C-alpha positions in Angstrom: 43.7 18.7 19.2 45.6 21.8 18.2 47.4 21.5 14.9 50.7 23.4 15.1 51.2 24.8 11.6 51.5 28.0 9.7 48.7 30.4 10.6 46.7 30.2 7.5 42.9 31.0 7.3 43.0 31.9 3.7 45.0 35.1 2.9 46.7 34.9 6.3 49.0 32.2 4.9 50.3 34.7 2.3 51.6 37.1 4.9 55.3 36.9 5.9 56.3 35.6 9.3 53.5 33.1 9.8 55.6 30.0 10.4 55.3 30.4 14.1 55.4 27.0 15.7 58.6 25.3 14.6 60.5 22.9 16.9 62.6 24.8 19.4 66.1 24.2 17.9 68.6 26.8 19.0 69.1 28.1 15.5 65.5 28.1 14.5 63.7 31.5 14.9 60.6 31.3 12.7 60.3 34.3 10.4 63.6 35.8 11.5 66.2 37.0 9.0 69.1 34.8 7.9 71.9 34.7 10.4 69.7 35.6 13.4 70.6 33.1 16.1 68.0 32.8 18.9 69.0 32.4 22.5 66.9 30.4 24.9 66.4 29.9 28.6 67.4 26.3 28.2 70.9 27.2 26.8 73.5 26.1 29.3 75.3 29.5 29.3 72.3 31.5 30.4 72.8 32.9 33.9 71.2 35.8 35.9 73.2 39.1 35.6 75.2 39.7 38.7 73.7 42.3 41.1 75.0 45.8 41.0 74.5 49.3 39.5 75.4 49.5 35.8 77.0 52.4 33.8 73.7 52.7 31.9 72.0 53.8 35.1 73.3 57.3 34.3 70.8 57.3 31.3 68.2 55.1 32.9 68.0 56.4 36.5 64.7 54.4 37.0 63.1 51.5 35.2 59.5 51.9 34.4 57.8 48.7 33.4 54.5 48.8 31.5 51.7 46.3 32.4 48.9 45.6 30.0 45.3 45.9 31.1 42.8 43.1 30.9 43.0 42.0 34.5 41.7 43.6 37.7 44.4 45.9 39.1 44.8 44.3 42.5 45.6 40.9 40.9 47.9 42.5 38.3 50.0 44.4 40.8 50.1 41.4 43.2 51.5 39.2 40.4 54.3 41.6 39.6 55.3 42.7 43.1 58.1 40.1 43.5 59.2 40.7 39.9 59.5 44.4 40.5 61.6 43.9 43.7 63.9 41.4 41.9 64.7 43.8 39.0 65.4 46.6 41.5 67.6 44.3 43.6 69.5 43.1 40.5 70.3 46.5 38.9 70.2 48.7 42.0 67.9 51.3 40.4 64.3 52.2 41.4 61.6 50.2 39.5 58.1 51.5 38.9 55.2 49.5 37.5 53.0 51.4 35.0 49.6 49.6 35.1 47.6 50.8 32.1 43.8 50.6 32.3 43.7 49.1 28.8 46.0 47.9 26.1 46.2 51.3 24.4 47.6 52.7 27.6 50.9 50.9 27.2 51.1 51.8 23.5 50.7 55.5 24.4 53.2 55.2 27.3 55.9 54.0 24.9 55.0 56.8 22.4 55.5 59.3 25.2 58.7 57.6 26.5 57.0 57.0 29.9 58.1 53.3 30.1 61.4 51.5 29.3 60.0 48.1 28.6 56.9 46.0 28.8 55.5 42.6 28.0 52.8 43.1 25.4 50.6 41.3 23.0 51.9 41.0 19.4 49.2 43.4 18.1 50.1 46.0 20.7 53.8 45.6 19.7 52.9 46.1 16.1 50.8 49.2 16.9 53.6 50.6 19.1 56.2 50.0 16.4 54.0 51.9 13.9 53.3 54.8 16.3 56.9 55.2 17.3 58.2 54.8 13.7 60.2 51.8 14.7 61.2 53.2 18.1 60.7 49.8 19.9 62.2 46.4 19.4 61.1 42.9 20.6 63.6 41.3 23.0 62.1 37.9 23.9 58.9 35.8 23.8 57.7 33.1 26.1 58.5 29.5 24.9 55.7 26.9 25.5 56.2 23.5 26.9 56.5 21.9 23.5 59.2 24.4 22.5 57.0 26.4 20.2 56.6 30.2 20.6 52.9 30.5 19.8 49.5 30.6 21.3 45.9 30.6 20.0 42.8 32.7 20.0 39.6 30.9 21.0 35.9 31.7 20.9 34.1 30.3 24.0 30.5 30.0 24.9 28.7 28.9 28.1 28.4 25.1 28.2 24.7 25.4 28.9 24.0 27.6 25.9 23.4 24.8 23.5 25.9 26.4 21.0 28.4 23.9 19.8 29.9 25.5 16.6 30.5 28.8 14.9 27.5 28.3 12.6 25.2 28.5 15.6 26.6 31.9 16.5 24.7 33.5 13.6 22.4 36.1 15.1 24.1 35.8 18.6 26.2 38.4 20.5 30.0 38.3 20.7 32.4 40.1 23.2 35.8 41.2 21.9 38.4 41.6 24.6 40.2 44.9 23.7 40.6 46.8 20.4 44.4 46.4 20.7 44.4 42.7 21.6 45.7 40.2 19.0 43.7 37.1 20.1 40.8 39.1 21.6 40.2 41.2 18.5 42.7 41.6 15.6 43.2 37.9 14.6 39.6 36.7 15.1 38.3 39.6 13.0 40.9 38.9 10.3 40.2 35.2 10.3 36.5 35.4 10.4 36.4 37.9 7.5 38.6 35.4 5.5 35.8 32.8 6.2 33.3 35.2 4.6 31.7 36.4 7.8 30.8 40.0 8.5 32.4 40.9 11.8 30.7 44.2 12.4 27.8 44.5 14.9 24.5 43.5 13.2 26.2 41.5 10.4 26.9 37.8 11.2 26.6 38.5 14.9 23.6 40.3 16.2 25.7 42.5 18.4 29.4 42.9 19.2 31.0 44.8 22.0 34.2 45.1 24.2 34.5 43.4 27.5 37.2 45.7 28.6 39.9 43.1 28.7 40.3 39.3 28.5 39.3 38.6 32.0 36.4 41.0 31.9 35.1 39.6 28.6 34.9 36.1 30.1 33.1 37.5 33.2 30.6 39.2 30.9 30.0 35.9 29.1 29.5 34.0 32.4 27.1 36.8 33.5 25.1 36.2 30.3 25.8 39.7 28.9 27.1 38.1 25.7 26.6 34.7 24.0 30.3 34.2 23.2 33.7 35.8 23.9 37.2 35.6 22.4 40.4 35.2 24.5 43.8 33.6 24.5 45.3 30.3 25.6 48.4 28.2 25.0 46.2 25.4 23.6 48.5 22.9 25.3 47.9 20.7 28.2 44.6 19.8 29.9 41.7 22.0 28.7 39.8 21.3 31.9 42.6 23.3 33.7 42.5 26.1 31.1 45.6 24.7 29.3 49.1 25.4 30.5 49.1 29.2 30.1 46.8 32.0 29.2 43.8 33.9 30.3 41.6 30.8 30.9 44.4 29.2 33.0 44.8 32.4 35.0 41.1 32.6 35.8 41.0 28.9 36.8 44.0 29.4 39.1 42.3 32.4 40.7 39.1 30.5 41.3 37.2 32.7 38.9 36.4 30.1 36.4 35.5 26.4 36.1 36.2 25.2 32.6 33.2 22.9 32.8 31.1 26.1 32.5 32.7 26.9 29.0 32.9 25.3 25.6 35.5 26.2 22.9 33.7 26.4 19.6 36.4 28.1 17.4 40.2 28.5 17.5 42.7 30.3 15.4 45.9 28.9 13.9 49.0 29.6 16.1 50.0 33.2 16.7 53.5 34.2 17.7 53.7 35.0 21.5 53.7 38.6 22.5 57.2 40.1 23.1 58.9 41.7 26.0 59.6 45.0 24.2 62.0 47.9 24.9 62.6 51.3 23.5 65.4 51.5 20.9 66.6 54.9 22.2 67.9 53.2 25.4 71.5 52.0 25.8 72.2 48.6 24.2 73.8 47.5 27.5 70.5 48.1 29.2 68.5 46.1 26.6 71.1 43.3 26.9 70.8 43.2 30.7 67.0 43.1 30.5 67.2 40.3 27.9 69.6 38.3 30.1 67.6 38.9 33.2 64.5 37.4 31.6 66.3 34.5 30.0 67.6 33.4 33.4 64.4 34.2 35.4 62.7 30.8 34.9 65.8 29.0 36.1 66.6 31.1 39.1 63.2 32.3 40.2 60.6 29.9 38.7 57.7 31.1 41.0 58.1 34.7 39.9 58.3 33.5 36.2 55.1 31.5 36.6 53.3 34.5 38.2 54.1 37.0 35.5 53.5 34.5 32.7 50.2 33.2 34.1 51.4 29.6 34.0 54.6 28.2 32.7 56.5 26.8 29.7 60.2 26.2 29.1 61.2 29.9 29.6 62.0 32.6 26.9 63.5 32.9 23.5 65.0 35.9 21.8 63.2 37.2 18.7 63.5 39.7 15.9 61.1 42.4 14.6 60.8 40.6 11.2 58.8 37.9 13.0 56.1 40.4 13.8 56.0 42.2 10.5 52.9 40.3 9.4 51.0 41.9 12.4 52.1 45.3 11.3 50.5 44.6 7.9 47.4 43.2 9.6 47.0 46.3 11.8 47.4 48.5 8.7 44.7 46.4 6.9 42.4 46.8 9.9 42.9 50.5 9.9 42.1 50.7 6.2 39.0 48.7 6.8 37.9 51.2 9.5 38.5 54.0 7.1 36.3 52.3 4.5 33.5 51.8 7.0 33.6 55.5 8.0 
């Protein structure tokens, strides 16, 4: 059973912003500054913006939406097709999908001002915030079925491997998902180091490598290219269905995975969900409209919401940068660790 508590794992508990799984009361925004009042999809006054072209369209003549890598492109574009059409219909401006080949692609697109907003992992958000000198802000995160706004990283092995715990992974191979992934790289490495394990290839694990994304890492595991892989899941609901939301659930839904073929041997403490993020140099009215659009989406178009979120919860909740500051510090520590190694 997943324990919903502050993400600890030794020194992690000392970082700010770690109380990530509080009950979903309207005025509770874990880690947010005093006075910040979160809005939620479940609020009675949340409605879809009325259709029509806005004054901000003079500055934003087209909306470019970044899509993270980690899934094959055909499935990714298929999931977001109806979403793209709905944004275009609502705001009467062209909408383009920017499908990055990996997580770094969306980070670089923000830095080059090639996208207006994107849904991204918390580590990608932190890296983008650093690279743009605070030129992006988080608008919303997904809210889970229990009202929390967190998910977990898990390490999985093949069920027929005989591996039942982390201790048995000594001398075995491990696939990371992506170097900019929170659950598929940053948090597992941070957490395992705090447990005293060497996370570089040839230390605790015989070999580590990148799967090329969450979906690809699990495929590599199933094809016996690695003994274990790390990925993300909500940690809620039936594990045999891949939980309620996440990469495992998405692969189950697409017929790519039977959870009986995997075993979870390690999990992180809860991590704040990745935010829908926008550039701060865009008009405030644009950012407000995008926020209101997403808050209302689960109520008005539940199927589109479930497609883009790879499952479903209770909708979205507004957030503040301060809730992600601990990940900024974590990325800086990881960068310092790389410099020490080199």
